[in-house]
N, C-alpha and C positions, 0 to 999 in steps of 0.2 A: 495537467502536466504530469503525468506519472512520473515515480523517481525510479532511478535504477541503482543497484549496488554494483561500484567497480571494482577489477582485481585487485585493488588494494585494501580490499576486506580481508579482516583476521580471522572471521570465523570466531568471534567472542561471543554468541550467542545470545546477546542484548535486544538487537532489533527486532526478531521474529515475535517474540510474544508481547511486545510494544504495537505491533499491528492492529487496530481494530476490527481490521477488514480481511486479516488471514491472507495478505497479499504477499508475505516473506514467507520461501521456502529453503532450505538447502538445495543448491545445483551440484552439477560435477565438481565444481573446485570451490563456490565459496556461495555464499546467500545470493537470490535472486528476488526481483519484485515482479509481480505478474502486473503488468502495466493493467487489465481488464478488472481487477481488484482495486487499484489503488487511487485512491483521491485524495493524496495528499492529505489524510487526517479532514479533510471538507465534513463538516457535518457531527464530526465527533471531537475536535481540539482546534485550536487555531492556530498549529502548528504542526509539523508534521512531527509523529513522535518518536519514528527512528532516525531522522536525522537529530533530533535532541539528546539522544544516547548514545550515537554513533562516537565511539571514541578516537576513533582514525577519520574522521572527516569523508567518506567514500561514498556518499548517497547524494548525486546531483540529479536535476531534474534531466528524465529522459529524454533527449533531442528528437526521437522521435515519434515521442509520444506527447505533444502540446496540446494542453485543453486548458480552454477558460476556466474562470472560477465557477462560471455558470455550468459550465460541461461536467465538473468535476461534482457538484450539487446532484445534478441528476443522476451522475453514476451512483453514488451516495443513497439516492433515494431508491433508484433498483436495487442494488445491492441489497438494502433494507427489506423491499418487498418479496425480494427472493428468499428470503431468512424467514418469513413467516409462515408459520406452519400452515399446509392445504387442508381444508375441511372437506368430507366428502360433501357430495351434490346428491340432494333427495333425502 
């Protein structure tokens, strides 16, 4: 279940640095979460860090990106694998 940031966001800048997957960035009017990178902090923390620090509680589950804990774990593992440096072959 990827998260999303609603239009109630006040652009306080506290969520972006808390995201271990770099899924949060500034959108046109307020911060946004990339559902392809959001694991709800599965693999990193027990709770979504952006939700923990948000002062206006504007980060619900994204209804179009509902995922099971297993799917979130698999996404976390894929993101970790993608982050590893590639060694030259040969």
